[in-house]
N, C-alpha and C positions, 0 to 999 in steps of 0.2 A: 413597794418600789425602792424605798429607802427604810433604813432602821429608825426605831422610835427616836433614837437618841440624835439621829442626823436631822429627822424631821423637826425636832424641838430647836436644834442648833440654827437651821435654816429660817425658822419662825422667828427665832431672835434677831438674826442678821437682816431680815426683811421686815422687821416690825414696823418701820417707819415708811414703808413704801409708798403709801398715798401721799405722805408729806414730801417725800422725794419728787414725786410727779408734780406737786403743786410747786415745789421750789424751782423745778426746772422750767416752768411756764411762767413763773414770776421774774426769772432772771432776765435782766437787761441785755441788749446787744453790745457788742464790743464797739469800741471807737470807730471800727471799720464797717459797722452796721452789720456785722456777722453774728449769728448767734453760735456761741462757742459752747461745745458739749463736753461730756466727761472724756471722750477720746477725741483728740485732734485729728481730722481727716487730714491726710497727707497723700500726695501722689505716689503711687508705686506701679511696679510692673503690671499691665493688664486693667489698671483702673482709670477712671476719667473723671478728675477732681473738678467739679463745677459749683457755681452759686447760683441758686434760684431766688429772683427778688420777689419774695411773697408778699402780695398786699394783705392776705389774711393774717399773716402773722408780723407784718410791719418791720420787715428786716430780710436779711439774707440768710437762706437755708443751705448749709454745706452738704453737698453730695458727692459720691465718689464712683457713680456708674451712671450710664445711661438709664439702666433699669430704675434706679432710685430717682432719676428725673421723671421718668414715666409715672411713677407712683406720686411723686409730689405734685404733679399736674392734675392727677386725679383726685387728690385731697384738696387741693385748691378749688376744684369745681364742686365738691360734695357739699352741699347746704347743712348736712348733719354734723359736719365737723368744725368745731370752733377755731382749733389751732393744732398744730404739731411741730414737732421738734425731732432732730436727728442726732444720735450718738449722746444722748442726754441723761440717762440713768444706768445705774449699776444694780443688776439684779444677781444676788448670790445664789448659785446652784450646787455650791458645797461650802465648807467651812474656809476654804481657800481660793476659790474660783467664782468668778462672776462673769456675767455677759452684759454688753452695753448694746441694746437693741438698735436696729437701722432707725426706727421711726417710733415715737411714743405719739399718741393721739388724744386729744381732749375734746370730748363730746358732751352735750348738754346732761347725759344720763351717765356719764363716768369716763374711764380711760380705757384705751387699747394699747397694745403693743404689735407692731408689724415688723416681720423680718423679711428681706428681700434676698432671693437667690436666683441664680441663672437658670438652674433646673433642679426642682425639690425632688425628683425622682432619682437624682445622681448624686445627692449629697451623702457624706460619708456617715458611717454608724455613729461616730463620736458626735457630729453636729446633730445628727437626727436625736440622740440620746439627751443632748444639752436643751434642744427644744422642747422635748417631753418633761423635762425637769422643771423648766422655765413656765411651760404652759400650766403644770401643776400647782406651781408656787402662786402664779398670778391668778389662778381660779380661786385660790383660797382668799385672795382679796379683790375678788369681784371684778377682776381685771380680763378682758379678752385678749387672747394671743392669736394671731393670724399670720399665715405665711403666704407669700406671692412669689411667683416667678414668671419668665417671660410668657408662659401659657395663660396667666389671668391677668396680666399687665397690658397697657396699652401698646400696639404695635409700633415699631420706630416711625413708620409712615404717619400714623395718628397722632403720636406725640409731638413729632415735628411740625405737623399741620397746627395742632392745638396751641403749642408753645408761640408760634408767630401770632396766632389771632390773641393770645393772652397779653403779649407784649404791646401789640397795637390798641388792644382794648383798655389798657391801664397807662398808656402813654400820656393821656390827660383826662382830666375829670370831664366826663360826659353828663350833659345836661338832663336832668330827671324829665323834663317835659318832652324833650326830644326823644328820649327812650319810650315814653309811654305813647308817643305818636308813631315811633318805628315800631312798636309792638302791634298795633292796630293794623299797620299797612303790612307787615308780615305775615299776620294771621289771615290776611284776605289775598295774598298773592302766592303764585306758584314759582318755585325755584328748584334748581337741583345741584348747583354749585356754588362757591364762594363768589365767583365773579358776578354771578346773578344778583347776589345780595349787595355787593358794592354798588352795581349799576341801580338797584332799587333805591337804595339810598340817595344816591346823587340826582336821580330824577325826581325825587321829593325834597330836594335842598336840605338833605340831612347829612351830617359828617359820616363817611364811609367806614369809619372806625366802629361806628355803632353795629355794623354787621358783625364785626369781630366779637363786640361783646355779646351778642346773641349766639353766635356760634360757641362760644367757650363756656358761658355760663346758663344759656337756655337750652343748649345741645339741639339746636334746630335743624342741624344738618345730619342728626343721628350718631355722631362720633361720640 
């Protein structure tokens, strides 16, 4: 794929890649509670800049599209993911060019890099080539490279539904004994929609927001 010289050059430029990842996760939030990455996310034509209040990361995650929001919600729900950051690390793909991945992921068994595109089938040859080079480089560092688009991300209907449940579930600290009680009740009840769960909590003198907790974190409605 590359000349021996270029391979050696890239190996040198990316030699401290694991340390870069560790530094990105050690980095504290800005005074505004935002995680500031290597590339500042700014509004531009066709983009939707937003801030996601991540409880998992204890700060605001900067996003530049609804697709990235959908992915952030999935990462927030995934118990195997410890933390994640956006636009946080430079990965050199030539001696003069680098990419800054959309997401870097920290798991108990290592790191991953995630790239988000509207449609992977229509990306340019240039972007495809850059992804393949990055994938090969990351593989040499035992870091997985994954790509996502609207076909394997949450639908708009689902991420809007889950985002509301997420905000409500984390609006206040929920009592563990109430959560344990609710789990027993839910396991022995039948329900089809969100409203059924709210009524179930209310009829048992529990905070309706507990229903949102089980929807988001326990995936009880199958979303």
